GUNU-81039 format. One record per residue: z, x, y of N, C-alpha, C in turn; chain; residue number from 1; residue in one letter. Coordinates in pm, whole numbers, padded with zeros to 5 digits. Last residue first. Layout:
<balos>
{nc3=Z nc1=X nc2=Y cac3=Z cac1=X cac2=Y cc3=Z cc1=X cc2=Y ch=A i=NUM aa=A}
...
</balos>
This chain:
<balos>
{nc3=21484 nc1=19038 nc2=19948 cac3=21407 cac1=19089 cac2=19834 cc3=21390 cc1=18985 cc2=19727 ch=A i=185 aa=E}
{nc3=21656 nc1=18941 nc2=20132 cac3=21514 cac1=18913 cac2=20153 cc3=21430 cc1=18952 cc2=20033 ch=A i=184 aa=E}
{nc3=21900 nc1=19042 nc2=20067 cac3=21880 cac1=18899 cac2=20049 cc3=21733 cc1=18860 cc2=20062 ch=A i=183 aa=R}
{nc3=21878 nc1=19303 nc2=20146 cac3=21894 cac1=19275 cac2=20003 cc3=21871 cc1=19127 cc2=19973 ch=A i=182 aa=S}
{nc3=21867 nc1=19271 nc2=20424 cac3=21749 cac1=19319 cac2=20352 cc3=21759 cc1=19290 cc2=20203 ch=A i=181 aa=E}
{nc3=22132 nc1=19185 nc2=20476 cac3=22016 cac1=19100 cac2=20513 cc3=21892 cc1=19140 cc2=20430 ch=A i=180 aa=R}
{nc3=22272 nc1=19411 nc2=20386 cac3=22292 cac1=19281 cac2=20323 cc3=22175 cc1=19189 cc2=20352 ch=A i=179 aa=L}
{nc3=22180 nc1=19604 nc2=20567 cac3=22157 cac1=19622 cac2=20422 cc3=22172 cc1=19489 cc2=20348 ch=A i=178 aa=D}
{nc3=22286 nc1=19494 nc2=20802 cac3=22141 cac1=19503 cac2=20785 cc3=22105 cc1=19520 cc2=20638 ch=A i=177 aa=Q}
{nc3=22557 nc1=19529 nc2=20752 cac3=22504 cac1=19393 cac2=20766 cc3=22352 cc1=19391 cc2=20750 ch=A i=176 aa=L}
{nc3=22571 nc1=19808 nc2=20743 cac3=22614 cac1=19729 cac2=20628 cc3=22557 cc1=19588 cc2=20633 ch=A i=175 aa=A}
{nc3=22481 nc1=19871 nc2=21003 cac3=22406 cac1=19916 cac2=20887 cc3=22442 cc1=19833 cc2=20762 ch=A i=174 aa=S}
{nc3=22688 nc1=19760 nc2=21156 cac3=22550 cac1=19714 cac2=21174 cc3=22464 cc1=19750 cc2=21053 ch=A i=173 aa=A}
{nc3=22904 nc1=19918 nc2=21065 cac3=22902 cac1=19773 cac2=21045 cc3=22760 cc1=19719 cc2=21055 ch=A i=172 aa=L}
{nc3=22819 nc1=20171 nc2=21156 cac3=22845 cac1=20149 cac2=21014 cc3=22842 cc1=20000 cc2=20981 ch=A i=171 aa=L}
{nc3=22812 nc1=20122 nc2=21431 cac3=22689 cac1=20158 cac2=21361 cc3=22703 cc1=20135 cc2=21210 ch=A i=170 aa=D}
{nc3=23083 nc1=20076 nc2=21475 cac3=22985 cac1=19970 cac2=21504 cc3=22853 cc1=19997 cc2=21431 ch=A i=169 aa=R}
{nc3=23180 nc1=20329 nc2=21410 cac3=23221 cac1=20214 cac2=21330 cc3=23124 cc1=20097 cc2=21350 ch=A i=168 aa=D}
{nc3=23067 nc1=20477 nc2=21616 cac3=23030 cac1=20509 cac2=21478 cc3=23067 cc1=20393 cc2=21384 ch=A i=167 aa=A}
{nc3=23204 nc1=20365 nc2=21829 cac3=23059 cac1=20347 cac2=21821 cc3=23010 cc1=20376 cc2=21679 ch=A i=166 aa=D}
{nc3=23516 nc1=20232 nc2=21693 cac3=23432 cac1=20328 cac2=21764 cc3=23284 cc1=20291 cc2=21756 ch=A i=165 aa=T}
{nc3=23782 nc1=20060 nc2=21741 cac3=23656 cac1=20035 cac2=21671 cc3=23551 cc1=20115 cc2=21747 ch=A i=164 aa=F}
{nc3=24111 nc1=20153 nc2=21716 cac3=23987 cac1=20172 cac2=21790 cc3=23867 cc1=20150 cc2=21699 ch=A i=163 aa=E}
{nc3=24427 nc1=20008 nc2=21740 cac3=24314 cac1=20039 cac2=21652 cc3=24188 cc1=20048 cc2=21736 ch=A i=162 aa=F}
{nc3=24679 nc1=19969 nc2=21856 cac3=24574 cac1=20042 cac2=21929 cc3=24464 cc1=20093 cc2=21836 ch=A i=161 aa=K}
{nc3=24843 nc1=19797 nc2=21740 cac3=24854 cac1=19936 cac2=21693 cc3=24749 cc1=20025 cc2=21760 ch=A i=160 aa=I}
{nc3=24775 nc1=19562 nc2=21863 cac3=24915 cac1=19604 cac2=21867 cc3=24935 cc1=19748 cc2=21821 ch=A i=159 aa=Q}
{nc3=24513 nc1=19513 nc2=21802 cac3=24543 cac1=19565 cac2=21935 cc3=24685 cc1=19619 cc2=21943 ch=A i=158 aa=D}
{nc3=24526 nc1=19387 nc2=21559 cac3=24492 cac1=19530 cac2=21560 cc3=24515 cc1=19594 cc2=21697 ch=A i=157 aa=L}
{nc3=24555 nc1=19121 nc2=21611 cac3=24676 cac1=19199 cac2=21582 cc3=24649 cc1=19349 cc2=21583 ch=A i=156 aa=L}
{nc3=24304 nc1=19017 nc2=21618 cac3=24364 cac1=19054 cac2=21747 cc3=24493 cc1=19134 cc2=21727 ch=A i=155 aa=A}
{nc3=24248 nc1=18931 nc2=21364 cac3=24205 cac1=19066 cac2=21400 cc3=24261 cc1=19111 cc2=21535 ch=A i=154 aa=T}
{nc3=24346 nc1=18665 nc2=21366 cac3=24412 cac1=18771 cac2=21291 cc3=24373 cc1=18911 cc2=21336 ch=A i=153 aa=L}
{nc3=24310 nc1=18535 nc2=21705 cac3=24292 cac1=18537 cac2=21561 cc3=24361 cc1=18657 cc2=21497 ch=A i=152 aa=G}
{nc3=24293 nc1=18502 nc2=21973 cac3=24425 cac1=18483 cac2=21913 cc3=24419 cc1=18484 cc2=21761 ch=A i=151 aa=N}
{nc3=24020 nc1=18546 nc2=22007 cac3=24115 cac1=18627 cac2=22084 cc3=24257 cc1=18615 cc2=22030 ch=A i=150 aa=A}
{nc3=23880 nc1=18514 nc2=21672 cac3=23900 cac1=18474 cac2=21811 cc3=24006 cc1=18562 cc2=21878 ch=A i=149 aa=D}
{nc3=23869 nc1=18590 nc2=21399 cac3=23809 cac1=18676 cac2=21501 cc3=23824 cc1=18630 cc2=21646 ch=A i=148 aa=F}
{nc3=24002 nc1=18412 nc2=21222 cac3=24003 cac1=18555 cac2=21197 cc3=23964 cc1=18638 cc2=21320 ch=A i=147 aa=F}
{nc3=23974 nc1=18153 nc2=21319 cac3=24104 cac1=18198 cac2=21270 cc3=24111 cc1=18351 cc2=21259 ch=A i=146 aa=M}
{nc3=23698 nc1=18145 nc2=21373 cac3=23796 cac1=18130 cac2=21481 cc3=23931 cc1=18185 cc2=21439 ch=A i=145 aa=R}
{nc3=23596 nc1=18158 nc2=21115 cac3=23568 cac1=18266 cac2=21209 cc3=23668 cc1=18263 cc2=21323 ch=A i=144 aa=H}
{nc3=23685 nc1=17910 nc2=21027 cac3=23734 cac1=18031 cac2=20961 cc3=23712 cc1=18151 cc2=21054 ch=A i=143 aa=T}
{nc3=23537 nc1=17744 nc2=21193 cac3=23684 cac1=17741 cac2=21198 cc3=23744 cc1=17865 cc2=21134 ch=A i=142 aa=E}
{nc3=23274 nc1=17812 nc2=21108 cac3=23317 cac1=17831 cac2=21247 cc3=23469 cc1=17834 cc2=21259 ch=A i=141 aa=S}
{nc3=23271 nc1=17737 nc2=20840 cac3=23242 cac1=17876 cac2=20877 cc3=23298 cc1=17903 cc2=21017 ch=A i=140 aa=I}
{nc3=23324 nc1=17463 nc2=20873 cac3=23417 cac1=17547 cac2=20796 cc3=23396 cc1=17695 cc2=20829 ch=A i=139 aa=A}
{nc3=23096 nc1=17382 nc2=21018 cac3=23230 cac1=17366 cac2=21076 cc3=23331 cc1=17456 cc2=21005 ch=A i=138 aa=A}
{nc3=22899 nc1=17436 nc2=20828 cac3=22897 cac1=17507 cac2=20955 cc3=23033 cc1=17498 cc2=21023 ch=A i=137 aa=L}
{nc3=22977 nc1=17251 nc2=20632 cac3=22975 cac1=17393 cac2=20602 cc3=22977 cc1=17475 cc2=20730 ch=A i=136 aa=E}
{nc3=22942 nc1=17008 nc2=20764 cac3=23073 cac1=17046 cac2=20712 cc3=23081 cc1=17196 cc2=20689 ch=A i=135 aa=L}
{nc3=22667 nc1=17014 nc2=20814 cac3=22762 cac1=17007 cac2=20926 cc3=22901 cc1=17051 cc2=20882 ch=A i=134 aa=A}
{nc3=22559 nc1=17018 nc2=20550 cac3=22534 cac1=17129 cac2=20644 cc3=22635 cc1=17129 cc2=20759 ch=A i=133 aa=A}
{nc3=22563 nc1=16846 nc2=20336 cac3=22691 cac1=16894 cac2=20388 cc3=22676 cc1=17007 cc2=20490 ch=A i=132 aa=D}
{nc3=22294 nc1=16805 nc2=20269 cac3=22374 cac1=16693 cac2=20321 cc3=22509 cc1=16735 cc2=20381 ch=A i=131 aa=P}
{nc3=22076 nc1=17061 nc2=20387 cac3=22176 cac1=17017 cac2=20289 cc3=22259 cc1=16904 cc2=20348 ch=A i=130 aa=H}
{nc3=21918 nc1=17160 nc2=20584 cac3=21874 cac1=17035 cac2=20519 cc3=21974 cc1=16984 cc2=20416 ch=A i=129 aa=T}
{nc3=22022 nc1=17399 nc2=20667 cac3=22027 cac1=17286 cac2=20761 cc3=21990 cc1=17154 cc2=20695 ch=A i=128 aa=T}
{nc3=22220 nc1=17598 nc2=20481 cac3=22092 cac1=17527 cac2=20476 cc3=22101 cc1=17402 cc2=20563 ch=A i=127 aa=D}
{nc3=22363 nc1=17917 nc2=20444 cac3=22369 cac1=17787 cac2=20509 cc3=22230 cc1=17725 cc2=20517 ch=A i=126 aa=W}
{nc3=22339 nc1=18174 nc2=20355 cac3=22333 cac1=18067 cac2=20254 cc3=22326 cc1=17928 cc2=20317 ch=A i=125 aa=D}
{nc3=22379 nc1=18316 nc2=20588 cac3=22249 cac1=18326 cac2=20522 cc3=22231 cc1=18216 cc2=20417 ch=A i=124 aa=L}
{nc3=22648 nc1=18251 nc2=20635 cac3=22544 cac1=18210 cac2=20730 cc3=22405 cc1=18214 cc2=20667 ch=A i=123 aa=E}
{nc3=22772 nc1=18369 nc2=20414 cac3=22782 cac1=18224 cac2=20434 cc3=22673 cc1=18175 cc2=20529 ch=A i=122 aa=W}
{nc3=22701 nc1=18638 nc2=20469 cac3=22657 cac1=18573 cac2=20345 cc3=22661 cc1=18422 cc2=20360 ch=A i=121 aa=T}
{nc3=22840 nc1=18678 nc2=20708 cac3=22694 cac1=18684 cac2=20707 cc3=22638 cc1=18617 cc2=20582 ch=A i=120 aa=L}
{nc3=23105 nc1=18658 nc2=20612 cac3=23053 cac1=18562 cac2=20711 cc3=22901 cc1=18561 cc2=20712 ch=A i=119 aa=F}
{nc3=23107 nc1=18881 nc2=20440 cac3=23131 cac1=18746 cac2=20387 cc3=23077 cc1=18641 cc2=20484 ch=A i=118 aa=A}
{nc3=23070 nc1=19087 nc2=20625 cac3=22970 cac1=19063 cac2=20520 cc3=22985 cc1=18923 cc2=20461 ch=A i=117 aa=R}
{nc3=23309 nc1=19066 nc2=20765 cac3=23183 cac1=19034 cac2=20834 cc3=23070 cc1=19012 cc2=20734 ch=A i=116 aa=Q}
{nc3=23485 nc1=19150 nc2=20564 cac3=23497 cac1=19014 cac2=20618 cc3=23367 cc1=18975 cc2=20689 ch=A i=115 aa=W}
{nc3=23394 nc1=19414 nc2=20536 cac3=23380 cac1=19319 cac2=20425 cc3=23396 cc1=19175 cc2=20469 ch=A i=114 aa=D}
{nc3=23462 nc1=19516 nc2=20790 cac3=23323 cac1=19518 cac2=20743 cc3=23303 cc1=19416 cc2=20632 ch=A i=113 aa=I}
{nc3=23742 nc1=19479 nc2=20788 cac3=23658 cac1=19416 cac2=20891 cc3=23512 cc1=19410 cc2=20847 ch=A i=112 aa=L}
{nc3=23814 nc1=19638 nc2=20567 cac3=23838 cac1=19493 cac2=20565 cc3=23748 cc1=19424 cc2=20667 ch=A i=111 aa=V}
{nc3=23738 nc1=19895 nc2=20660 cac3=23681 cac1=19839 cac2=20537 cc3=23696 cc1=19687 cc2=20533 ch=A i=110 aa=N}
{nc3=23903 nc1=19916 nc2=20889 cac3=23758 cac1=19917 cac2=20903 cc3=23692 cc1=19857 cc2=20780 ch=A i=109 aa=L}
{nc3=24154 nc1=19914 nc2=20767 cac3=24118 cac1=19808 cac2=20862 cc3=23967 cc1=19802 cc2=20880 ch=A i=108 aa=Y}
{nc3=24134 nc1=20149 nc2=20616 cac3=24151 cac1=20020 cac2=20549 cc3=24111 cc1=19905 cc2=20642 ch=A i=107 aa=H}
{nc3=24116 nc1=20340 nc2=20818 cac3=24002 cac1=20325 cac2=20726 cc3=24013 cc1=20193 cc2=20648 ch=A i=106 aa=H}
{nc3=24371 nc1=20311 nc2=20936 cac3=24249 cac1=20273 cac2=21010 cc3=24129 cc1=20254 cc2=20917 ch=A i=105 aa=S}
{nc3=24605 nc1=20396 nc2=20817 cac3=24540 cac1=20276 cac2=20763 cc3=24412 cc1=20236 cc2=20836 ch=A i=104 aa=N}
{nc3=24713 nc1=20620 nc2=20942 cac3=24689 cac1=20626 cac2=20799 cc3=24614 cc1=20505 cc2=20742 ch=A i=103 aa=F}
{nc3=24718 nc1=20554 nc2=21220 cac3=24674 cac1=20685 cac2=21173 cc3=24632 cc1=20683 cc2=21026 ch=A i=102 aa=E}
{nc3=24820 nc1=20295 nc2=21234 cac3=24683 cac1=20320 cac2=21280 cc3=24632 cc1=20454 cc2=21227 ch=A i=101 aa=V}
{nc3=25077 nc1=20346 nc2=21119 cac3=24987 cac1=20243 cac2=21067 cc3=24843 cc1=20272 cc2=21107 ch=A i=100 aa=D}
{nc3=25191 nc1=20537 nc2=21285 cac3=25159 cac1=20572 cac2=21145 cc3=25059 cc1=20474 cc2=21087 ch=A i=99 aa=E}
{nc3=25211 nc1=20376 nc2=21515 cac3=25137 cac1=20502 cac2=21519 cc3=25097 cc1=20547 cc2=21378 ch=A i=98 aa=E}
{nc3=25381 nc1=20167 nc2=21441 cac3=25241 cac1=20139 cac2=21473 cc3=25155 cc1=20265 cc2=21471 ch=A i=97 aa=P}
{nc3=25584 nc1=20266 nc2=21159 cac3=25557 cac1=20260 cac2=21303 cc3=25411 cc1=20224 cc2=21326 ch=A i=96 aa=T}
{nc3=25605 nc1=20285 nc2=20886 cac3=25715 cac1=20222 cac2=20959 cc3=25699 cc1=20220 cc2=21110 ch=A i=95 aa=T}
{nc3=25419 nc1=20236 nc2=20586 cac3=25434 cac1=20297 cac2=20717 cc3=25528 cc1=20216 cc2=20805 ch=A i=94 aa=F}
{nc3=25360 nc1=20120 nc2=20339 cac3=25487 cac1=20191 cac2=20356 cc3=25514 cc1=20241 cc2=20498 ch=A i=93 aa=K}
{nc3=25122 nc1=20012 nc2=20266 cac3=25219 cac1=19922 cac2=20328 cc3=25350 cc1=19992 cc2=20365 ch=A i=92 aa=L}
{nc3=24969 nc1=20209 nc2=20138 cac3=24923 cac1=20156 cac2=20266 cc3=25024 cc1=20066 cc2=20337 ch=A i=91 aa=C}
{nc3=25015 nc1=20312 nc2=19888 cac3=25093 cac1=20369 cac2=19999 cc3=25068 cc1=20296 cc2=20132 ch=A i=90 aa=E}
{nc3=24841 nc1=20217 nc2=19701 cac3=24981 cac1=20175 cac2=19688 cc3=25070 cc1=20231 cc2=19799 ch=A i=89 aa=D}
{nc3=24538 nc1=20104 nc2=19742 cac3=24619 cac1=20213 cac2=19798 cc3=24765 cc1=20170 cc2=19797 ch=A i=88 aa=D}
{nc3=24410 nc1=19882 nc2=19641 cac3=24345 cac1=20011 cac2=19622 cc3=24425 cc1=20130 cc2=19674 ch=A i=87 aa=G}
{nc3=24548 nc1=19662 nc2=19729 cac3=24572 cac1=19707 cac2=19591 cc3=24510 cc1=19844 cc2=19564 ch=A i=86 aa=E}
{nc3=24432 nc1=19631 nc2=19983 cac3=24573 cac1=19670 cac2=19969 cc3=24600 cc1=19727 cc2=19831 ch=A i=85 aa=I}
{nc3=24173 nc1=19550 nc2=19910 cac3=24193 cac1=19671 cac2=19990 cc3=24337 cc1=19721 cc2=19979 ch=A i=84 aa=E}
{nc3=24230 nc1=19314 nc2=19773 cac3=24164 cac1=19425 cac2=19702 cc3=24182 cc1=19555 cc2=19778 ch=A i=83 aa=A}
{nc3=24337 nc1=19159 nc2=19982 cac3=24421 cac1=19197 cac2=19868 cc3=24360 cc1=19315 cc2=19791 ch=A i=82 aa=E}
{nc3=24107 nc1=19123 nc2=20145 cac3=24225 cac1=19193 cac2=20195 cc3=24311 cc1=19243 cc2=20080 ch=A i=81 aa=L}
{nc3=23949 nc1=18976 nc2=19968 cac3=23899 cac1=19102 cac2=20023 cc3=24017 cc1=19186 cc2=20072 ch=A i=80 aa=I}
{nc3=24109 nc1=18750 nc2=19932 cac3=24081 cac1=18836 cac2=19817 cc3=24028 cc1=18973 cc2=19862 ch=A i=79 aa=A}
{nc3=24091 nc1=18639 nc2=20187 cac3=24220 cac1=18690 cac2=20139 cc3=24200 cc1=18784 cc2=20021 ch=A i=78 aa=T}
{nc3=23829 nc1=18554 nc2=20183 cac3=23866 cac1=18660 cac2=20276 cc3=24002 cc1=18721 cc2=20238 ch=A i=77 aa=L}
{nc3=23850 nc1=18353 nc2=19985 cac3=23759 cac1=18465 cac2=19966 cc3=23796 cc1=18582 cc2=20057 ch=A i=76 aa=Q}
{nc3=24031 nc1=18178 nc2=20107 cac3=24065 cac1=18240 cac2=19979 cc3=23977 cc1=18363 cc2=19954 ch=A i=75 aa=K}
{nc3=23883 nc1=18097 nc2=20328 cac3=24006 cac1=18174 cac2=20350 cc3=24046 cc1=18246 cc2=20221 ch=A i=74 aa=I}
{nc3=23689 nc1=17953 nc2=20187 cac3=23651 cac1=18070 cac2=20266 cc3=23773 cc1=18158 cc2=20293 ch=A i=73 aa=K}
{nc3=23839 nc1=17747 nc2=20080 cac3=23764 cac1=17835 cac2=19990 cc3=23726 cc1=17965 cc2=20062 ch=A i=72 aa=D}
{nc3=23926 nc1=17622 nc2=20311 cac3=24023 cac1=17700 cac2=20233 cc3=23955 cc1=17787 cc2=20127 ch=A i=71 aa=F}
{nc3=23678 nc1=17509 nc2=20394 cac3=23755 cac1=17598 cac2=20481 cc3=23851 cc1=17685 cc2=20400 ch=A i=70 aa=Y}
{nc3=23618 nc1=17341 nc2=20178 cac3=23528 cac1=17451 cac2=20214 cc3=23601 cc1=17555 cc2=20299 ch=A i=69 aa=S}
{nc3=23837 nc1=17163 nc2=20188 cac3=23810 cac1=17242 cac2=20069 cc3=23722 cc1=17363 cc2=20100 ch=A i=68 aa=D}
{nc3=23806 nc1=17050 nc2=20447 cac3=23927 cac1=17127 cac2=20413 cc3=23902 cc1=17216 cc2=20292 ch=A i=67 aa=R}
{nc3=23562 nc1=16913 nc2=20411 cac3=23573 cac1=17020 cac2=20509 cc3=23691 cc1=17111 cc2=20473 ch=A i=66 aa=F}
{nc3=23646 nc1=16724 nc2=20223 cac3=23544 cac1=16822 cac2=20186 cc3=23544 cc1=16941 cc2=20282 ch=A i=65 aa=D}
{nc3=23836 nc1=16579 nc2=20378 cac3=23875 cac1=16647 cac2=20254 cc3=23774 cc1=16753 cc2=20209 ch=A i=64 aa=P}
{nc3=23668 nc1=16494 nc2=20607 cac3=23776 cac1=16593 cac2=20620 cc3=23822 cc1=16654 cc2=20488 ch=A i=63 aa=M}
{nc3=23485 nc1=16293 nc2=20607 cac3=23441 cac1=16425 cac2=20558 cc3=23554 cc1=16527 cc2=20552 ch=A i=62 aa=D}
{nc3=23592 nc1=16079 nc2=20734 cac3=23583 cac1=16071 cac2=20587 cc3=23537 cc1=16203 cc2=20524 ch=A i=61 aa=E}
{nc3=23555 nc1=16160 nc2=21001 cac3=23689 cac1=16157 cac2=20941 cc3=23684 cc1=16155 cc2=20789 ch=A i=60 aa=F}
{nc3=23264 nc1=16375 nc2=21024 cac3=23334 cac1=16248 cac2=21042 cc3=23469 cc1=16253 cc2=20969 ch=A i=59 aa=A}
{nc3=23052 nc1=16593 nc2=21179 cac3=23167 cac1=16585 cac2=21091 cc3=23243 cc1=16458 cc2=21126 ch=A i=58 aa=V}
{nc3=22856 nc1=16598 nc2=21372 cac3=22816 cac1=16566 cac2=21237 cc3=22930 cc1=16560 cc2=21137 ch=A i=57 aa=G}
{nc3=22988 nc1=16853 nc2=21574 cac3=22893 cac1=16744 cac2=21563 cc3=22855 cc1=16723 cc2=21416 ch=A i=56 aa=N}
{nc3=23310 nc1=16944 nc2=21611 cac3=23190 cac1=16975 cac2=21533 cc3=23105 cc1=16850 cc2=21513 ch=A i=55 aa=Y}
{nc3=23517 nc1=16840 nc2=21768 cac3=23464 cac1=16974 cac2=21797 cc3=23329 cc1=16996 cc2=21732 ch=A i=54 aa=T}
{nc3=23593 nc1=16601 nc2=21665 cac3=23541 cac1=16602 cac2=21802 cc3=23482 cc1=16737 cc2=21841 ch=A i=53 aa=T}
{nc3=23676 nc1=16676 nc2=21409 cac3=23565 cac1=16580 cac2=21424 cc3=23510 cc1=16576 cc2=21565 ch=A i=52 aa=C}
{nc3=23889 nc1=16853 nc2=21467 cac3=23770 cac1=16899 cac2=21394 cc3=23652 cc1=16806 cc2=21419 ch=A i=51 aa=I}
{nc3=24068 nc1=16682 nc2=21607 cac3=24017 cac1=16806 cac2=21668 cc3=23890 cc1=16853 cc2=21599 ch=A i=50 aa=R}
{nc3=24114 nc1=16480 nc2=21416 cac3=24052 cac1=16447 cac2=21543 cc3=23994 cc1=16572 cc2=21609 ch=A i=49 aa=N}
{nc3=24243 nc1=16627 nc2=21216 cac3=24115 cac1=16561 cac2=21187 cc3=24041 cc1=16528 cc2=21316 ch=A i=48 aa=A}
{nc3=24476 nc1=16698 nc2=21358 cac3=24385 cac1=16801 cac2=21309 cc3=24247 cc1=16741 cc2=21283 ch=A i=47 aa=Y}
{nc3=24586 nc1=16443 nc2=21409 cac3=24556 cac1=16535 cac2=21520 cc3=24455 cc1=16641 cc2=21476 ch=A i=46 aa=Q}
{nc3=24628 nc1=16331 nc2=21154 cac3=24531 cac1=16269 cac2=21247 cc3=24490 cc1=16365 cc2=21359 ch=A i=45 aa=P}
{nc3=24642 nc1=16583 nc2=20894 cac3=24703 cac1=16505 cac2=21002 cc3=24595 cc1=16442 cc2=21090 ch=A i=44 aa=T}
{nc3=24612 nc1=16578 nc2=20555 cac3=24539 cac1=16609 cac2=20678 cc3=24596 cc1=16521 cc2=20788 ch=A i=43 aa=I}
{nc3=24866 nc1=16687 nc2=20338 cac3=24800 cac1=16575 cac2=20404 cc3=24732 cc1=16625 cc2=20532 ch=A i=42 aa=R}
{nc3=24810 nc1=16984 nc2=20142 cac3=24887 cac1=16898 cac2=20232 cc3=24799 cc1=16791 cc2=20297 ch=A i=41 aa=K}
{nc3=24664 nc1=17161 nc2=19997 cac3=24700 cac1=17035 cac2=19932 cc3=24778 cc1=16940 cc2=20022 ch=A i=40 aa=T}
{nc3=24631 nc1=17384 nc2=20155 cac3=24512 cac1=17316 cac2=20103 cc3=24546 cc1=17176 cc2=20051 ch=A i=39 aa=R}
{nc3=24879 nc1=17499 nc2=20185 cac3=24827 cac1=17417 cac2=20294 cc3=24707 cc1=17332 cc2=20248 ch=A i=38 aa=E}
{nc3=24890 nc1=17654 nc2=19953 cac3=24981 cac1=17540 cac2=19967 cc3=24931 cc1=17445 cc2=20077 ch=A i=37 aa=A}
{nc3=24694 nc1=17845 nc2=20015 cac3=24677 cac1=17760 cac2=19897 cc3=24768 cc1=17638 cc2=19904 ch=A i=36 aa=E}
{nc3=24804 nc1=17967 nc2=20252 cac3=24677 cac1=17893 cac2=20255 cc3=24661 cc1=17800 cc2=20134 ch=A i=35 aa=A}
{nc3=25028 nc1=18129 nc2=20276 cac3=25047 cac1=17985 cac2=20256 cc3=24918 cc1=17903 cc2=20248 ch=A i=34 aa=P}
{nc3=24910 nc1=18397 nc2=20314 cac3=24976 cac1=18356 cac2=20190 cc3=24990 cc1=18204 cc2=20174 ch=A i=33 aa=K}
{nc3=24823 nc1=18479 nc2=20560 cac3=24727 cac1=18410 cac2=20473 cc3=24792 cc1=18352 cc2=20347 ch=A i=32 aa=L}
{nc3=25047 nc1=18606 nc2=20665 cac3=24990 cac1=18493 cac2=20738 cc3=24898 cc1=18411 cc2=20647 ch=A i=31 aa=V}
{nc3=25077 nc1=18811 nc2=20475 cac3=25180 cac1=18709 cac2=20489 cc3=25128 cc1=18585 cc2=20562 ch=A i=30 aa=E}
{nc3=24845 nc1=18963 nc2=20520 cac3=24871 cac1=18906 cac2=20388 cc3=24972 cc1=18792 cc2=20398 ch=A i=29 aa=R}
{nc3=24884 nc1=19042 nc2=20787 cac3=24770 cac1=18958 cac2=20751 cc3=24796 cc1=18888 cc2=20618 ch=A i=28 aa=W}
{nc3=25112 nc1=19202 nc2=20746 cac3=25121 cac1=19082 cac2=20830 cc3=25006 cc1=18988 cc2=20797 ch=A i=27 aa=I}
{nc3=25001 nc1=19407 nc2=20593 cac3=25107 cac1=19323 cac2=20537 cc3=25122 cc1=19193 cc2=20616 ch=A i=26 aa=E}
{nc3=24818 nc1=19515 nc2=20776 cac3=24773 cac1=19469 cac2=20644 cc3=24875 cc1=19372 cc2=20583 ch=A i=25 aa=L}
{nc3=24987 nc1=19599 nc2=20977 cac3=24901 cac1=19483 cac2=21003 cc3=24846 cc1=19429 cc2=20871 ch=A i=24 aa=I}
{nc3=25314 nc1=19679 nc2=20849 cac3=25175 cac1=19712 cac2=20879 cc3=25096 cc1=19584 cc2=20906 ch=A i=23 aa=T}
{nc3=25618 nc1=19619 nc2=21012 cac3=25531 cac1=19588 cac2=20898 cc3=25389 cc1=19621 cc2=20939 ch=A i=22 aa=H}
{nc3=25937 nc1=19720 nc2=21120 cac3=25792 cac1=19727 cac2=21135 cc3=25723 cc1=19695 cc2=21002 ch=A i=21 aa=Y}
{nc3=26200 nc1=19472 nc2=21095 cac3=26148 cac1=19608 cac2=21091 cc3=25996 cc1=19605 cc2=21100 ch=A i=20 aa=G}
{nc3=26243 nc1=19195 nc2=21329 cac3=26233 cac1=19252 cac2=21194 cc3=26187 cc1=19397 cc2=21205 ch=A i=19 aa=A}
{nc3=26218 nc1=19099 nc2=21581 cac3=26351 cac1=19140 cac2=21537 cc3=26351 cc1=19201 cc2=21398 ch=A i=18 aa=N}
{nc3=25947 nc1=19031 nc2=21599 cac3=26002 cac1=19136 cac2=21685 cc3=26138 cc1=19187 cc2=21637 ch=A i=17 aa=E}
{nc3=25842 nc1=18820 nc2=21464 cac3=25858 cac1=18945 cac2=21389 cc3=25927 cc1=19055 cc2=21469 ch=A i=16 aa=A}
{nc3=25823 nc1=18626 nc2=21660 cac3=25909 cac1=18602 cac2=21545 cc3=25939 cc1=18733 cc2=21471 ch=A i=15 aa=E}
{nc3=25632 nc1=18742 nc2=21828 cac3=25765 cac1=18713 cac2=21878 cc3=25864 cc1=18695 cc2=21765 ch=A i=14 aa=D}
{nc3=25407 nc1=18752 nc2=21656 cac3=25468 cac1=18876 cac2=21705 cc3=25610 cc1=18852 cc2=21756 ch=A i=13 aa=L}
{nc3=25359 nc1=18480 nc2=21621 cac3=25389 cac1=18564 cac2=21505 cc3=25459 cc1=18692 cc2=21549 ch=A i=12 aa=I}
{nc3=25299 nc1=18408 nc2=21883 cac3=25409 cac1=18343 cac2=21811 cc3=25454 cc1=18429 cc2=21694 ch=A i=11 aa=D}
{nc3=25069 nc1=18567 nc2=21927 cac3=25192 cac1=18595 cac2=22003 cc3=25314 cc1=18530 cc2=21937 ch=A i=10 aa=Q}
{nc3=24884 nc1=18444 nc2=21764 cac3=24924 cac1=18580 cac2=21733 cc3=25056 cc1=18612 cc2=21804 ch=A i=9 aa=V}
{nc3=24993 nc1=18103 nc2=21718 cac3=24913 cac1=18207 cac2=21782 cc3=24962 cc1=18343 cc2=21736 ch=A i=8 aa=T}
{nc3=24970 nc1=17838 nc2=21487 cac3=25046 cac1=17948 cac2=21545 cc3=24951 cc1=18048 cc2=21607 ch=A i=7 aa=L}
{nc3=24871 nc1=17613 nc2=21366 cac3=24812 cac1=17653 cac2=21492 cc3=24896 cc1=17760 cc2=21563 ch=A i=6 aa=D}
{nc3=24996 nc1=17515 nc2=21150 cac3=24904 cac1=17625 cac2=21126 cc3=24840 cc1=17675 cc2=21254 ch=A i=5 aa=S}
{nc3=25137 nc1=17293 nc2=21214 cac3=25210 cac1=17419 cac2=21216 cc3=25118 cc1=17538 cc2=21193 ch=A i=4 aa=T}
{nc3=24966 nc1=17081 nc2=21168 cac3=24984 cac1=17126 cac2=21305 cc3=25052 cc1=17261 cc2=21312 ch=A i=3 aa=E}
{nc3=24782 nc1=17173 nc2=20871 cac3=24881 cac1=17097 cac2=20946 cc3=24892 cc1=17152 cc2=21086 ch=A i=2 aa=T}
{nc3=24450 nc1=17150 nc2=20753 cac3=24566 cac1=17227 cac2=20793 cc3=24660 cc1=17137 cc2=20870 ch=A i=1 aa=M}
</balos>
């Protein structure tokens, strides 16, 4: 990724403040849209240095493979989001945060659960003995950071006061447990 990919949620919100309201689903889609183009850009020394100093076992010569794994994961998570949007042709039409949370909360919950399933799948597939184990773990971690850190994509849900209830937590826990059990069979 380039240095410009280090935008924070607040940067995105500040830029969008003068525009009309867009649902969080639409904002996520727009933030993720340049991922394929970013995949082919030159890896900057600053980005390579940050990754290599953050993740033990990742060296500068590993950066192209790291980048490919990272963007493959973003592509998979983007496909989950796109499938959710495509399943409801009305989900992007809402014009206020209140409408967004009222009518799209089930979409946000579905996306969050499916994104967490993807992360769990990558973690379950991760093999410490594989020659690229460090690269894969770094790609999983960086992707998780982009989506779930305090300044990640999911933090945007705070803007519409999305509530992740105890029932939602139970649903997520059950979905992840089902995935774990299906992998053990």
